[in-house]
Biotite code that builds the C-alpha atoms (Angstrom):
import biotite.structure as struc

atoms = struc.array([
    struc.Atom([-15.623, 28.186, 1.326], chain_id="A", res_id=1, res_name="MET", atom_name="CA", element="C"),
    struc.Atom([-17.100, 25.538, 3.276], chain_id="A", res_id=2, res_name="ALA", atom_name="CA", element="C"),
    struc.Atom([-19.097, 22.970, 1.479], chain_id="A", res_id=3, res_name="MET", atom_name="CA", element="C"),
    struc.Atom([-22.670, 22.407, 2.339], chain_id="A", res_id=4, res_name="ASP", atom_name="CA", element="C"),
    struc.Atom([-24.842, 19.779, 1.828], chain_id="A", res_id=5, res_name="THR", atom_name="CA", element="C"),
    struc.Atom([-26.408, 21.088, -1.075], chain_id="A", res_id=6, res_name="LYS", atom_name="CA", element="C"),
    struc.Atom([-22.986, 21.286, -2.640], chain_id="A", res_id=7, res_name="ASP", atom_name="CA", element="C"),
    struc.Atom([-22.291, 17.735, -1.976], chain_id="A", res_id=8, res_name="MET", atom_name="CA", element="C"),
    struc.Atom([-25.309, 16.250, -3.425], chain_id="A", res_id=9, res_name="MET", atom_name="CA", element="C"),
    struc.Atom([-24.654, 18.109, -6.547], chain_id="A", res_id=10, res_name="ASN", atom_name="CA", element="C"),
    struc.Atom([-21.272, 16.891, -6.982], chain_id="A", res_id=11, res_name="GLU", atom_name="CA", element="C"),
    struc.Atom([-22.275, 13.444, -6.165], chain_id="A", res_id=12, res_name="MET", atom_name="CA", element="C"),
    struc.Atom([-25.011, 13.761, -8.462], chain_id="A", res_id=13, res_name="GLY", atom_name="CA", element="C"),
    struc.Atom([-22.982, 15.163, -11.458], chain_id="A", res_id=14, res_name="ALA", atom_name="CA", element="C"),
    struc.Atom([-19.995, 12.420, -10.949], chain_id="A", res_id=15, res_name="ALA", atom_name="CA", element="C"),
    struc.Atom([-23.277, 9.946, -11.001], chain_id="A", res_id=16, res_name="PHE", atom_name="CA", element="C"),
    struc.Atom([-24.297, 10.864, -14.390], chain_id="A", res_id=17, res_name="ALA", atom_name="CA", element="C"),
    struc.Atom([-20.948, 11.482, -15.957], chain_id="A", res_id=18, res_name="VAL", atom_name="CA", element="C"),
    struc.Atom([-19.825, 7.773, -15.076], chain_id="A", res_id=19, res_name="THR", atom_name="CA", element="C"),
    struc.Atom([-23.335, 6.049, -16.135], chain_id="A", res_id=20, res_name="TRP", atom_name="CA", element="C"),
    struc.Atom([-23.643, 8.727, -19.626], chain_id="A", res_id=21, res_name="LEU", atom_name="CA", element="C"),
    struc.Atom([-20.474, 9.355, -20.157], chain_id="A", res_id=22, res_name="VAL", atom_name="CA", element="C"),
    struc.Atom([-17.609, 6.926, -19.079], chain_id="A", res_id=23, res_name="MET", atom_name="CA", element="C"),
    struc.Atom([-19.515, 3.689, -18.969], chain_id="A", res_id=24, res_name="GLY", atom_name="CA", element="C"),
    struc.Atom([-18.431, 0.249, -17.721], chain_id="A", res_id=25, res_name="MET", atom_name="CA", element="C"),
    struc.Atom([-16.649, -2.280, -19.054], chain_id="A", res_id=26, res_name="SER", atom_name="CA", element="C"),
    struc.Atom([-19.009, -5.700, -19.379], chain_id="A", res_id=27, res_name="VAL", atom_name="CA", element="C"),
    struc.Atom([-18.130, -9.197, -20.636], chain_id="A", res_id=28, res_name="VAL", atom_name="CA", element="C"),
    struc.Atom([-20.164, -9.533, -23.891], chain_id="A", res_id=29, res_name="GLY", atom_name="CA", element="C"),
    struc.Atom([-20.609, -12.321, -26.544], chain_id="A", res_id=30, res_name="ASP", atom_name="CA", element="C"),
    struc.Atom([-17.726, -10.697, -28.490], chain_id="A", res_id=31, res_name="SER", atom_name="CA", element="C"),
    struc.Atom([-15.337, -10.133, -25.485], chain_id="A", res_id=32, res_name="GLY", atom_name="CA", element="C"),
    struc.Atom([-15.040, -7.215, -23.387], chain_id="A", res_id=33, res_name="VAL", atom_name="CA", element="C"),
    struc.Atom([-16.888, -3.988, -24.806], chain_id="A", res_id=34, res_name="GLU", atom_name="CA", element="C"),
    struc.Atom([-17.658, -0.663, -23.018], chain_id="A", res_id=35, res_name="LEU", atom_name="CA", element="C"),
    struc.Atom([-21.185, 0.548, -21.703], chain_id="A", res_id=36, res_name="VAL", atom_name="CA", element="C"),
    struc.Atom([-21.407, 4.189, -22.286], chain_id="A", res_id=37, res_name="GLY", atom_name="CA", element="C"),
    struc.Atom([-19.853, 7.171, -24.655], chain_id="A", res_id=38, res_name="ILE", atom_name="CA", element="C"),
    struc.Atom([-16.530, 6.470, -23.662], chain_id="A", res_id=39, res_name="GLY", atom_name="CA", element="C"),
    struc.Atom([-14.348, 10.152, -22.944], chain_id="A", res_id=40, res_name="MET", atom_name="CA", element="C"),
    struc.Atom([-13.886, 10.383, -26.663], chain_id="A", res_id=41, res_name="SER", atom_name="CA", element="C"),
    struc.Atom([-15.736, 12.205, -29.455], chain_id="A", res_id=42, res_name="GLY", atom_name="CA", element="C"),
    struc.Atom([-18.215, 14.472, -29.844], chain_id="A", res_id=43, res_name="ILE", atom_name="CA", element="C"),
    struc.Atom([-21.018, 12.770, -28.094], chain_id="A", res_id=44, res_name="MET", atom_name="CA", element="C"),
    struc.Atom([-18.489, 12.698, -24.865], chain_id="A", res_id=45, res_name="ALA", atom_name="CA", element="C"),
    struc.Atom([-17.920, 16.611, -25.250], chain_id="A", res_id=46, res_name="VAL", atom_name="CA", element="C"),
    struc.Atom([-21.776, 17.190, -25.578], chain_id="A", res_id=47, res_name="ALA", atom_name="CA", element="C"),
    struc.Atom([-22.419, 15.263, -22.474], chain_id="A", res_id=48, res_name="ALA", atom_name="CA", element="C"),
    struc.Atom([-20.034, 16.876, -20.554], chain_id="A", res_id=49, res_name="LEU", atom_name="CA", element="C"),
    struc.Atom([-20.678, 20.397, -21.362], chain_id="A", res_id=50, res_name="GLY", atom_name="CA", element="C"),
    struc.Atom([-24.391, 19.845, -20.598], chain_id="A", res_id=51, res_name="VAL", atom_name="CA", element="C"),
    struc.Atom([-23.279, 18.135, -17.327], chain_id="A", res_id=52, res_name="ALA", atom_name="CA", element="C"),
    struc.Atom([-21.305, 21.362, -16.510], chain_id="A", res_id=53, res_name="TRP", atom_name="CA", element="C"),
    struc.Atom([-24.318, 23.318, -17.165], chain_id="A", res_id=54, res_name="MET", atom_name="CA", element="C"),
    struc.Atom([-26.954, 21.367, -15.644], chain_id="A", res_id=55, res_name="ALA", atom_name="CA", element="C"),
    struc.Atom([-24.884, 20.929, -12.357], chain_id="A", res_id=56, res_name="PHE", atom_name="CA", element="C"),
    struc.Atom([-23.581, 24.591, -11.688], chain_id="A", res_id=57, res_name="ALA", atom_name="CA", element="C"),
    struc.Atom([-20.619, 24.971, -9.489], chain_id="A", res_id=58, res_name="GLY", atom_name="CA", element="C"),
    struc.Atom([-19.694, 21.128, -9.765], chain_id="A", res_id=59, res_name="ALA", atom_name="CA", element="C"),
    struc.Atom([-15.976, 20.413, -10.876], chain_id="A", res_id=60, res_name="HIS", atom_name="CA", element="C"),
    struc.Atom([-17.189, 16.594, -11.930], chain_id="A", res_id=61, res_name="ILE", atom_name="CA", element="C"),
    struc.Atom([-13.985, 15.514, -12.404], chain_id="A", res_id=62, res_name="LEU", atom_name="CA", element="C"),
    struc.Atom([-10.619, 15.287, -10.256], chain_id="A", res_id=63, res_name="PRO", atom_name="CA", element="C"),
    struc.Atom([-8.263, 17.229, -12.631], chain_id="A", res_id=64, res_name="PRO", atom_name="CA", element="C"),
    struc.Atom([-10.958, 20.381, -12.393], chain_id="A", res_id=65, res_name="ILE", atom_name="CA", element="C"),
    struc.Atom([-11.025, 19.987, -8.669], chain_id="A", res_id=66, res_name="THR", atom_name="CA", element="C"),
    struc.Atom([-7.248, 19.787, -8.330], chain_id="A", res_id=67, res_name="TRP", atom_name="CA", element="C"),
    struc.Atom([-6.874, 22.963, -10.712], chain_id="A", res_id=68, res_name="MET", atom_name="CA", element="C"),
    struc.Atom([-9.008, 24.916, -8.373], chain_id="A", res_id=69, res_name="HIS", atom_name="CA", element="C"),
    struc.Atom([-7.103, 23.679, -5.315], chain_id="A", res_id=70, res_name="ILE", atom_name="CA", element="C"),
    struc.Atom([-3.907, 24.782, -6.744], chain_id="A", res_id=71, res_name="MET", atom_name="CA", element="C"),
    struc.Atom([-4.552, 27.958, -8.165], chain_id="A", res_id=72, res_name="THR", atom_name="CA", element="C"),
    struc.Atom([-6.196, 29.069, -5.307], chain_id="A", res_id=73, res_name="GLY", atom_name="CA", element="C"),
    struc.Atom([-5.125, 30.368, -1.733], chain_id="A", res_id=74, res_name="ASP", atom_name="CA", element="C"),
    struc.Atom([-2.568, 26.975, -0.410], chain_id="A", res_id=75, res_name="LEU", atom_name="CA", element="C"),
    struc.Atom([-3.091, 28.066, 3.105], chain_id="A", res_id=76, res_name="THR", atom_name="CA", element="C"),
    struc.Atom([-6.754, 27.879, 3.179], chain_id="A", res_id=77, res_name="ASP", atom_name="CA", element="C"),
    struc.Atom([-7.678, 25.278, 5.025], chain_id="A", res_id=78, res_name="GLN", atom_name="CA", element="C"),
    struc.Atom([-11.395, 25.736, 4.498], chain_id="A", res_id=79, res_name="ASP", atom_name="CA", element="C"),
    struc.Atom([-10.513, 25.574, 0.976], chain_id="A", res_id=80, res_name="ALA", atom_name="CA", element="C"),
    struc.Atom([-8.796, 22.331, 0.898], chain_id="A", res_id=81, res_name="TRP", atom_name="CA", element="C"),
    struc.Atom([-11.380, 20.889, 3.296], chain_id="A", res_id=82, res_name="MET", atom_name="CA", element="C"),
    struc.Atom([-14.448, 21.991, 0.368], chain_id="A", res_id=83, res_name="ALA", atom_name="CA", element="C"),
    struc.Atom([-12.400, 20.504, -2.681], chain_id="A", res_id=84, res_name="ASN", atom_name="CA", element="C"),
    struc.Atom([-11.229, 17.656, -0.546], chain_id="A", res_id=85, res_name="GLY", atom_name="CA", element="C"),
    struc.Atom([-14.899, 16.583, 0.047], chain_id="A", res_id=86, res_name="MET", atom_name="CA", element="C"),
    struc.Atom([-15.445, 17.180, -3.731], chain_id="A", res_id=87, res_name="LYS", atom_name="CA", element="C"),
    struc.Atom([-13.085, 14.641, -4.691], chain_id="A", res_id=88, res_name="LEU", atom_name="CA", element="C"),
    struc.Atom([-14.657, 12.118, -2.013], chain_id="A", res_id=89, res_name="VAL", atom_name="CA", element="C"),
    struc.Atom([-18.048, 12.876, -3.664], chain_id="A", res_id=90, res_name="MET", atom_name="CA", element="C"),
    struc.Atom([-16.902, 12.294, -7.559], chain_id="A", res_id=91, res_name="GLN", atom_name="CA", element="C"),
    struc.Atom([-15.876, 8.795, -5.837], chain_id="A", res_id=92, res_name="VAL", atom_name="CA", element="C"),
    struc.Atom([-19.136, 8.123, -3.899], chain_id="A", res_id=93, res_name="VAL", atom_name="CA", element="C"),
    struc.Atom([-21.224, 9.309, -7.053], chain_id="A", res_id=94, res_name="GLY", atom_name="CA", element="C"),
    struc.Atom([-19.066, 7.057, -9.581], chain_id="A", res_id=95, res_name="GLY", atom_name="CA", element="C"),
    struc.Atom([-19.678, 4.039, -7.468], chain_id="A", res_id=96, res_name="ALA", atom_name="CA", element="C"),
    struc.Atom([-23.200, 4.592, -7.046], chain_id="A", res_id=97, res_name="LEU", atom_name="CA", element="C"),
    struc.Atom([-23.346, 4.820, -10.738], chain_id="A", res_id=98, res_name="ALA", atom_name="CA", element="C"),
    struc.Atom([-21.219, 1.631, -11.459], chain_id="A", res_id=99, res_name="LEU", atom_name="CA", element="C"),
    struc.Atom([-23.271, -0.342, -8.694], chain_id="A", res_id=100, res_name="ILE", atom_name="CA", element="C"),
    struc.Atom([-26.490, 0.647, -10.699], chain_id="A", res_id=101, res_name="MET", atom_name="CA", element="C"),
    struc.Atom([-25.376, -0.160, -13.917], chain_id="A", res_id=102, res_name="MET", atom_name="CA", element="C"),
    struc.Atom([-23.758, -3.982, -12.505], chain_id="A", res_id=103, res_name="ALA", atom_name="CA", element="C"),
    struc.Atom([-26.301, -4.674, -10.391], chain_id="A", res_id=104, res_name="LYS", atom_name="CA", element="C"),
    struc.Atom([-29.550, -3.179, -11.333], chain_id="A", res_id=105, res_name="MET", atom_name="CA", element="C"),
    struc.Atom([-29.411, -3.591, -15.130], chain_id="A", res_id=106, res_name="GLY", atom_name="CA", element="C"),
    struc.Atom([-28.658, -6.291, -17.389], chain_id="A", res_id=107, res_name="THR", atom_name="CA", element="C"),
    struc.Atom([-24.960, -6.468, -17.155], chain_id="A", res_id=108, res_name="TYR", atom_name="CA", element="C"),
    struc.Atom([-24.127, -9.029, -14.622], chain_id="A", res_id=109, res_name="GLU", atom_name="CA", element="C"),
    struc.Atom([-20.771, -10.010, -16.155], chain_id="A", res_id=110, res_name="ASN", atom_name="CA", element="C"),
    struc.Atom([-18.978, -6.372, -15.862], chain_id="A", res_id=111, res_name="TYR", atom_name="CA", element="C"),
    struc.Atom([-15.254, -6.611, -15.786], chain_id="A", res_id=112, res_name="VAL", atom_name="CA", element="C"),
    struc.Atom([-14.409, -6.466, -12.167], chain_id="A", res_id=113, res_name="THR", atom_name="CA", element="C"),
    struc.Atom([-11.414, -5.340, -10.562], chain_id="A", res_id=114, res_name="TYR", atom_name="CA", element="C"),
    struc.Atom([-9.652, -8.547, -10.226], chain_id="A", res_id=115, res_name="GLU", atom_name="CA", element="C"),
    struc.Atom([-10.519, -9.804, -13.875], chain_id="A", res_id=116, res_name="MET", atom_name="CA", element="C"),
    struc.Atom([-9.032, -6.360, -15.467], chain_id="A", res_id=117, res_name="GLY", atom_name="CA", element="C"),
    struc.Atom([-5.780, -7.457, -13.162], chain_id="A", res_id=118, res_name="VAL", atom_name="CA", element="C"),
    struc.Atom([-6.119, -11.104, -15.048], chain_id="A", res_id=119, res_name="ALA", atom_name="CA", element="C"),
    struc.Atom([-6.817, -9.484, -18.360], chain_id="A", res_id=120, res_name="ALA", atom_name="CA", element="C"),
    struc.Atom([-3.565, -7.104, -17.591], chain_id="A", res_id=121, res_name="GLY", atom_name="CA", element="C"),
    struc.Atom([-5.935, -3.869, -17.901], chain_id="A", res_id=122, res_name="GLU", atom_name="CA", element="C"),
    struc.Atom([-5.171, -2.533, -14.509], chain_id="A", res_id=123, res_name="VAL", atom_name="CA", element="C"),
    struc.Atom([-2.327, -1.014, -13.079], chain_id="A", res_id=124, res_name="THR", atom_name="CA", element="C"),
    struc.Atom([-1.684, -3.439, -10.260], chain_id="A", res_id=125, res_name="THR", atom_name="CA", element="C"),
    struc.Atom([1.240, -1.357, -8.798], chain_id="A", res_id=126, res_name="GLU", atom_name="CA", element="C"),
    struc.Atom([2.350, 2.535, -8.858], chain_id="A", res_id=127, res_name="TYR", atom_name="CA", element="C"),
    struc.Atom([4.260, 2.943, -12.087], chain_id="A", res_id=128, res_name="ASP", atom_name="CA", element="C"),
    struc.Atom([4.266, 6.943, -12.857], chain_id="A", res_id=129, res_name="MET", atom_name="CA", element="C"),
    struc.Atom([7.569, 8.157, -14.197], chain_id="A", res_id=130, res_name="ASP", atom_name="CA", element="C"),
    struc.Atom([8.928, 11.648, -14.736], chain_id="A", res_id=131, res_name="ILE", atom_name="CA", element="C"),
    struc.Atom([7.686, 11.846, -18.487], chain_id="A", res_id=132, res_name="PHE", atom_name="CA", element="C"),
    struc.Atom([4.089, 11.022, -17.270], chain_id="A", res_id=133, res_name="THR", atom_name="CA", element="C"),
    struc.Atom([4.312, 14.095, -14.255], chain_id="A", res_id=134, res_name="LEU", atom_name="CA", element="C"),
    struc.Atom([5.543, 16.293, -17.296], chain_id="A", res_id=135, res_name="ALA", atom_name="CA", element="C"),
    struc.Atom([2.822, 15.371, -19.535], chain_id="A", res_id=136, res_name="GLY", atom_name="CA", element="C"),
    struc.Atom([0.196, 16.135, -16.763], chain_id="A", res_id=137, res_name="GLY", atom_name="CA", element="C"),
    struc.Atom([1.636, 19.343, -15.935], chain_id="A", res_id=138, res_name="VAL", atom_name="CA", element="C"),
    struc.Atom([1.362, 20.436, -19.763], chain_id="A", res_id=139, res_name="ALA", atom_name="CA", element="C"),
    struc.Atom([-1.822, 19.340, -20.405], chain_id="A", res_id=140, res_name="ALA", atom_name="CA", element="C"),
    struc.Atom([-2.929, 20.814, -17.092], chain_id="A", res_id=141, res_name="GLY", atom_name="CA", element="C"),
    struc.Atom([-1.611, 24.541, -18.016], chain_id="A", res_id=142, res_name="ALA", atom_name="CA", element="C"),
    struc.Atom([-3.147, 24.505, -21.570], chain_id="A", res_id=143, res_name="VAL", atom_name="CA", element="C"),
    struc.Atom([-6.653, 22.813, -20.064], chain_id="A", res_id=144, res_name="LEU", atom_name="CA", element="C"),
    struc.Atom([-6.450, 25.600, -17.366], chain_id="A", res_id=145, res_name="TRP", atom_name="CA", element="C"),
    struc.Atom([-6.290, 28.239, -19.911], chain_id="A", res_id=146, res_name="CYS", atom_name="CA", element="C"),
    struc.Atom([-8.984, 26.946, -21.870], chain_id="A", res_id=147, res_name="ILE", atom_name="CA", element="C"),
    struc.Atom([-11.348, 26.450, -18.591], chain_id="A", res_id=148, res_name="HIS", atom_name="CA", element="C"),
    struc.Atom([-10.592, 30.201, -17.647], chain_id="A", res_id=149, res_name="THR", atom_name="CA", element="C"),
    struc.Atom([-9.985, 31.873, -21.274], chain_id="A", res_id=150, res_name="LYS", atom_name="CA", element="C"),
    struc.Atom([-12.989, 30.026, -22.804], chain_id="A", res_id=151, res_name="SER", atom_name="CA", element="C"),
    struc.Atom([-15.720, 31.426, -20.852], chain_id="A", res_id=152, res_name="GLY", atom_name="CA", element="C"),
    struc.Atom([-17.973, 28.140, -22.039], chain_id="A", res_id=153, res_name="SER", atom_name="CA", element="C"),
    struc.Atom([-18.377, 24.821, -20.453], chain_id="A", res_id=154, res_name="PRO", atom_name="CA", element="C"),
    struc.Atom([-17.813, 23.535, -23.901], chain_id="A", res_id=155, res_name="TRP", atom_name="CA", element="C"),
    struc.Atom([-14.413, 24.635, -24.003], chain_id="A", res_id=156, res_name="GLY", atom_name="CA", element="C"),
    struc.Atom([-13.820, 22.805, -20.892], chain_id="A", res_id=157, res_name="THR", atom_name="CA", element="C"),
    struc.Atom([-15.369, 19.992, -22.312], chain_id="A", res_id=158, res_name="ALA", atom_name="CA", element="C"),
    struc.Atom([-13.509, 19.933, -25.394], chain_id="A", res_id=159, res_name="VAL", atom_name="CA", element="C"),
    struc.Atom([-10.378, 20.356, -23.332], chain_id="A", res_id=160, res_name="GLY", atom_name="CA", element="C"),
    struc.Atom([-11.207, 17.778, -21.305], chain_id="A", res_id=161, res_name="VAL", atom_name="CA", element="C"),
    struc.Atom([-11.819, 15.216, -24.044], chain_id="A", res_id=162, res_name="VAL", atom_name="CA", element="C"),
    struc.Atom([-8.625, 15.637, -25.708], chain_id="A", res_id=163, res_name="ALA", atom_name="CA", element="C"),
    struc.Atom([-6.241, 15.481, -23.037], chain_id="A", res_id=164, res_name="MET", atom_name="CA", element="C"),
    struc.Atom([-8.200, 12.707, -20.997], chain_id="A", res_id=165, res_name="GLY", atom_name="CA", element="C"),
    struc.Atom([-5.467, 10.407, -21.070], chain_id="A", res_id=166, res_name="ALA", atom_name="CA", element="C"),
    struc.Atom([-2.959, 13.208, -19.921], chain_id="A", res_id=167, res_name="PHE", atom_name="CA", element="C"),
    struc.Atom([-5.391, 14.803, -16.741], chain_id="A", res_id=168, res_name="ILE", atom_name="CA", element="C"),
    struc.Atom([-6.572, 11.335, -15.435], chain_id="A", res_id=169, res_name="GLY", atom_name="CA", element="C"),
    struc.Atom([-10.365, 12.345, -16.217], chain_id="A", res_id=170, res_name="ALA", atom_name="CA", element="C"),
    struc.Atom([-11.076, 9.105, -15.041], chain_id="A", res_id=171, res_name="GLU", atom_name="CA", element="C"),
    struc.Atom([-9.362, 8.696, -11.910], chain_id="A", res_id=172, res_name="THR", atom_name="CA", element="C"),
    struc.Atom([-12.497, 9.020, -9.811], chain_id="A", res_id=173, res_name="SER", atom_name="CA", element="C"),
    struc.Atom([-14.239, 5.855, -11.591], chain_id="A", res_id=174, res_name="THR", atom_name="CA", element="C"),
    struc.Atom([-11.170, 3.606, -11.327], chain_id="A", res_id=175, res_name="ASP", atom_name="CA", element="C"),
    struc.Atom([-11.011, 4.733, -7.738], chain_id="A", res_id=176, res_name="MET", atom_name="CA", element="C"),
    struc.Atom([-14.551, 3.692, -7.380], chain_id="A", res_id=177, res_name="ALA", atom_name="CA", element="C"),
    struc.Atom([-14.074, 0.300, -9.032], chain_id="A", res_id=178, res_name="SER", atom_name="CA", element="C"),
    struc.Atom([-11.048, -0.444, -6.818], chain_id="A", res_id=179, res_name="GLU", atom_name="CA", element="C"),
    struc.Atom([-13.221, 0.496, -3.443], chain_id="A", res_id=180, res_name="LEU", atom_name="CA", element="C"),
    struc.Atom([-15.889, -1.880, -5.402], chain_id="A", res_id=181, res_name="MET", atom_name="CA", element="C"),
    struc.Atom([-13.418, -4.733, -5.636], chain_id="A", res_id=182, res_name="ASN", atom_name="CA", element="C"),
    struc.Atom([-11.817, -5.601, -2.243], chain_id="A", res_id=183, res_name="GLU", atom_name="CA", element="C"),
    struc.Atom([-9.674, -2.719, -2.683], chain_id="A", res_id=184, res_name="ALA", atom_name="CA", element="C"),
    struc.Atom([-6.484, -5.294, -3.013], chain_id="A", res_id=185, res_name="GLU", atom_name="CA", element="C"),
    struc.Atom([-4.315, -2.516, -5.310], chain_id="A", res_id=186, res_name="ASN", atom_name="CA", element="C"),
    struc.Atom([-5.747, 0.835, -3.585], chain_id="A", res_id=187, res_name="LEU", atom_name="CA", element="C"),
    struc.Atom([-2.125, 1.846, -2.778], chain_id="A", res_id=188, res_name="GLN", atom_name="CA", element="C"),
    struc.Atom([-1.363, 2.072, -6.600], chain_id="A", res_id=189, res_name="ALA", atom_name="CA", element="C"),
    struc.Atom([-4.560, 3.383, -7.433], chain_id="A", res_id=190, res_name="MET", atom_name="CA", element="C"),
    struc.Atom([-4.175, 5.725, -4.458], chain_id="A", res_id=191, res_name="LEU", atom_name="CA", element="C"),
    struc.Atom([-1.025, 7.188, -5.580], chain_id="A", res_id=192, res_name="MET", atom_name="CA", element="C"),
    struc.Atom([-2.064, 7.552, -9.162], chain_id="A", res_id=193, res_name="THR", atom_name="CA", element="C"),
    struc.Atom([-5.313, 9.610, -8.073], chain_id="A", res_id=194, res_name="TRP", atom_name="CA", element="C"),
    struc.Atom([-3.319, 12.117, -6.121], chain_id="A", res_id=195, res_name="ILE", atom_name="CA", element="C"),
    struc.Atom([0.107, 12.678, -8.314], chain_id="A", res_id=196, res_name="LEU", atom_name="CA", element="C"),
    struc.Atom([-2.059, 12.716, -11.574], chain_id="A", res_id=197, res_name="THR", atom_name="CA", element="C"),
    struc.Atom([-4.233, 15.532, -9.832], chain_id="A", res_id=198, res_name="GLY", atom_name="CA", element="C"),
    struc.Atom([-1.263, 17.087, -8.252], chain_id="A", res_id=199, res_name="VAL", atom_name="CA", element="C"),
    struc.Atom([0.698, 17.315, -11.637], chain_id="A", res_id=200, res_name="SER", atom_name="CA", element="C"),
    struc.Atom([-2.325, 18.477, -13.385], chain_id="A", res_id=201, res_name="VAL", atom_name="CA", element="C"),
    struc.Atom([-2.731, 21.047, -10.803], chain_id="A", res_id=202, res_name="GLY", atom_name="CA", element="C"),
    struc.Atom([0.977, 22.184, -10.911], chain_id="A", res_id=203, res_name="ALA", atom_name="CA", element="C"),
    struc.Atom([0.314, 22.762, -14.414], chain_id="A", res_id=204, res_name="GLY", atom_name="CA", element="C"),
    struc.Atom([-2.605, 25.294, -13.874], chain_id="A", res_id=205, res_name="ALA", atom_name="CA", element="C"),
    struc.Atom([-0.477, 26.938, -11.481], chain_id="A", res_id=206, res_name="MET", atom_name="CA", element="C"),
    struc.Atom([2.559, 27.282, -13.888], chain_id="A", res_id=207, res_name="LEU", atom_name="CA", element="C"),
    struc.Atom([-0.291, 28.462, -16.236], chain_id="A", res_id=208, res_name="ALA", atom_name="CA", element="C"),
    struc.Atom([-1.934, 31.181, -13.977], chain_id="A", res_id=209, res_name="MET", atom_name="CA", element="C"),
    struc.Atom([1.805, 32.566, -12.843], chain_id="A", res_id=210, res_name="LYS", atom_name="CA", element="C"),
    struc.Atom([2.553, 32.968, -16.366], chain_id="A", res_id=211, res_name="ILE", atom_name="CA", element="C"),
    struc.Atom([-0.077, 34.639, -17.189], chain_id="A", res_id=212, res_name="ASP", atom_name="CA", element="C"),
    struc.Atom([0.215, 37.258, -14.322], chain_id="A", res_id=213, res_name="GLU", atom_name="CA", element="C"),
    struc.Atom([3.794, 37.787, -15.172], chain_id="A", res_id=214, res_name="ASN", atom_name="CA", element="C"),
    struc.Atom([3.255, 38.629, -18.748], chain_id="A", res_id=215, res_name="LEU", atom_name="CA", element="C"),
])
């Protein structure tokens, strides 16, 4: 299950498109901090994600999808770990490129940096995830895996992702990209959140798969 250059570019391009068109970026405007982009809510986000999964066939695009495939696959397969690990990396790279484009090549010089977010209390500056947060990730992962595998459509997955975005860490690749672009002062906290959120969602998918196999 090696990931070739085409697959890597597909994953990076998909993450770039979704960060730019869906997740967006916070900027400082005349009325305060505002979002440039659709944001992970509403029917427009569902439509954009559904189209992205159809256009970039084979790309996971979002970390929770990758983690679900990791945890429901052969955990002893080193090639699968490498391929999925590269998907996670490409998602961050694609997100970073989109943020750079929006901040530096557009008209949004006053974008909200990681440091500005910390000052405003909008960004987690230290690892803070309790057992209930992890349990929520497991539950959401189980539900999302059922939707992802049984709906037979990218639209079903898109609805599930938007509905449970806060529980599954849908924006963690963009958050990680933002952290790396802004001196990485709180990289450890962001990395722990990125990994543990993903593992909890993946564990939920594994649980749903095991229950389904034994029914």
